[in-house]
N, C-alpha and C positions, 0 to 999 in steps of 0.2 A: 790921365787917371780914369776918366770915364771909359776910355777904350779898354783899359785893363779890367774894369768891372764887367763890361759887356762880354768880354772874352770868357771870363770866369763863369758868368751865367750860362753862356752857350755851352761851355764844357760841362757844366753841372747838368744841364738838360740832356746833353748827349749821354753822359754817364748814367743818368736815370733811365733813359730809354734802353741803353745797352743792358743795364742791370735787370730791368723788367723783362727784356727779351731773352735773358739767359736763365730765367727761373720758370718752373712750371709745377703745378700741383697734381698729385695723384690721389684720388678719393678711395675710400675703402672698398667700394663696389666696382672699381675700375682698375685696369692695368694699362700701362702706356708703352707704346712702341716708338722708339726714337729713330727717325729717318733722316739721314744726312745726304742732301742732294739726290734724293730718290732711292738711296740704298739704306736698308735697315741696319742699324748699328747695335742697338741693345734693347732689352726689355726691362721695364721697371714695374715691379709688382708690389713693392712696399708703399703703403700710403704715406703722404707727407709732401714736403717741398724738395724739389730736385733741380739740378743745374743742367743746362744744355748750351750749345753754342748759338749765340744770337744770329739771326738772319741766315743761318746755315742749316741748323737742325729744325725739323718739324715733328710735332707730336701727334700720334694717332692713338686715340683712346678706345680701348676695347673692354667690353663688359666682362666682369669676372663672376657674375652671379649665375645661378642655374636658370637656363632659358627653356621656354616651352616650344615644342614643335607640334603643330596640328596638321594632320594629314587628312585629305578628303576621304569620305566613305568609299570603300571599294567592294565590288562584288567578287567573291572568291568561290572557287569550286573545291570542296573538300574531297578527301580521298574516296569517300563513298558516293561521289558524284552529286552531292547535295549543294545547292547554291546558298551562299551566305553573304549578307551585307555587313561588313566589318568596319567599325569606326575606331581607329587607333590613334594614340598620341605618344610622344616621347619627350624626355627632358634631358638636356645636355649642358655641358659647360666647356668653355674654351680653355684648354690646358696649355697649349703652345701658341702664344700670340703670333710669333714670327711665321710659323708654318700656316697658321690660319690666314694671316694677311697675304701671304704669297700664293695660296691656293684658291681661296674663295673671296677674300678681300673685305667682306662685310657680313653682317648677320643676315641680311636679306638673301645674299648669295648662298650662305650656309644653309638657311632654311629650305631654299629651292633644291640644293643638292641632297640634303638629308631627307627631304620629303620623298624624293625619288628612291633613295636607298631604303627608306622605311617601307614603302609600298612593295618593293621587290622582296625584302625579307619577309614581309607579311604573307605574300603569295607563296613563297617557297615553303615556309614553316607550316602554314595552315593547309597548304595543298597536300601535305603528307599526313594530316590528321583527319579523323572522322568528325562528323557533325557533333556527336555527343561529347567527344573529347574537347572540342572548341567551346561548346556551350556550357558544359558542366564539369567534366571529369578532370581535365588536364590543362586548364587555362593558365594557371601560374607557371607550369613547366614550359608551355608554348611561348608565353611572353618572355621568359628568361632566355629561351633559345633565340628569339627575335632580337633581344637586346645584345646578346653575344655577337650575332652576325652583324648587326648595325654598328656596334662599337668597333668591331674589327675593320670595317670599311671606313668608318668616320675617323679612324686614327690618322689617315692620310691627310686630313684637314687640320690636324692639331686639336681635335675635339674628342671629348670623353662622353659617352652616352651613359647617363646616370640611371635611367629607368625607361621602360617601354610598357605601356598598358593598353588593353583592349577595353574601350569604353562601352561598346555595344556590339553584339554579334547576333543578328536576327535573320530570319528567312526573308526573301523578297516579299513585297506586298501581296502579289498574287499567290505565292506559295503559302504565306501566312494565313490568308483567308481559307485556302483549301485545308490546311492543317487544323485550323479552328473549327471548320465545319465537320471534319472527321472526328475531332475530339468531342464536339457537341453530340454528334450521332452516337458515338460510343457511350457517352454518359447517359444519353436517353435510353439506349439499349440496356445498360446496366440497371438503370432506374426501373424500367419496365420488368426486367427479370426479378429484381428484388421485390417489386410490388406484387408480381405473380406468385412468388414464393410465399410472401406474407399472406396473400389471399388464400393460398392453398393451406397454409398452416392454420389460418383462422377457421377455415372450413373444417379441418380435422379436429381442432379444439372444440368447435361448436357441435360437431357430430358426436364426439366423445362425451361432451356434457349432456346432450340429449339422451344418449344411450345410458349414461349413468343415472339420469333422472328417471328414465323408464324402469331401469332395474331397481332403483330405490323404491319407487312407487309400488312396483310389483311385489318386492320383498315386504314393504310395509303393509300392503293389502293382505298378503298371505299371512303375515304375522297377526294382523288384526282379526282375520277370519279364524285363525287358529285360536287366538285368545277368546274370541266370541264363542267359538264352538266349545272351548273348555268351560266358559262361563255358563253356556246353556246346559252343558252336561252336569255342571255342578248344581245349577238351579234344579234340573230334573231330579238329580240325586237327592237334593234337599226336600223337594216335593214328595218324592217317593218315600223318603224316610218319615216325613211328616204324616203321609197317608198311612203308612204302616203303624205309626204310633197311635193316631186318633183319626179314624176315617170320617167320623161325623164332623169334627172341627175342620178337617180338610175340605169336606164337601161344602160346609158353611162358608169357608174362606173363598173357595172358588166361585160360589154363587154370588158373594159380595162383589168380587171382581167383575163377574158378568153383569150385575146390576149397574156397577159404576160405568162399565163400557157401553151398555145398551141403553140405559135410561138417562140420557143427557138432556140438557135444557135447550136443545136445538130442534124442538118439535119432532121428536122421534115417535114414529108410529109402528106398532107391531100388532099383528092379527094372531092372537093366541086364545086358547080355551081357558076359562077361569080355573079349571082344575089341572091346568098344565103344570108339569114338574118345575117349570121355570119360576112359578109363583108359590112354591110350597112353603117358603120361609115367610111369606106375607101373613099367612093364617096361623102358622105354628112356628115359633122361634126354634123349636127342635127339628122342624122340617120333616115331621113324620106324617102329617096329613095335609092335603091340599085344601085351599079355601073353597067353600061352596057357593059364595056370592061373587059376583063380578066386582072387580076393583073399580072404585069411583075415581 
């Protein structure tokens, strides 16, 4: 009885081991290659639990996601003989696991082969383009051409190239310094030219303003002299009219003006005869006779 129970337990353990060895799991991000005694049998891409022959079949798990490929920076000569340091990368996925396993065997092997192919495609495509096309004008078209060439060559490994991009495309360090120096010199030349033009324009504006000021002052002076002359003429006309109407009053008015201008309170001294015509209104308000005594 005990012997029968032991046999049953042993058989159950063996059955569990066989059942465990005949099942395998495929995750959503992976795909499996079933290899039987060293020969590939089938590819399993659907996620879930699958069956294999225990102790005979082995499972090789292969990534199904989009993978990155980083290539080292390369110095490339453009078609216009300018040197460029180009840093490019690619993204790919494994489409045919069997071919992938038979040709490169692993992701590390695939990266090594694809890196060489990417550098070759980069040199071929950028070697036919000019510096300006690579840096500014046609970069998307150039990367598309690189992807087409790389994808065509990677198909032999069961790989599909999803994208190729140029991360950086610059001049070598020594060339960059020379270009920056030329750019700085050019900007300084332009700044000096603009500054000189501004100074010339400023001088022209200042000269024009000075000329306008001189003209305005001359015109104003001329106008003032003209107005003053017209005023003097009008004054003389009024005086002449007054003189023609009443000569005695005009003579009296002019004498009063002379007294006001000559006899000021600033210690004015005059040497005149008492009977001088200047003092005729002192003795006689009518101005007809001159005083006989000296003024006190």
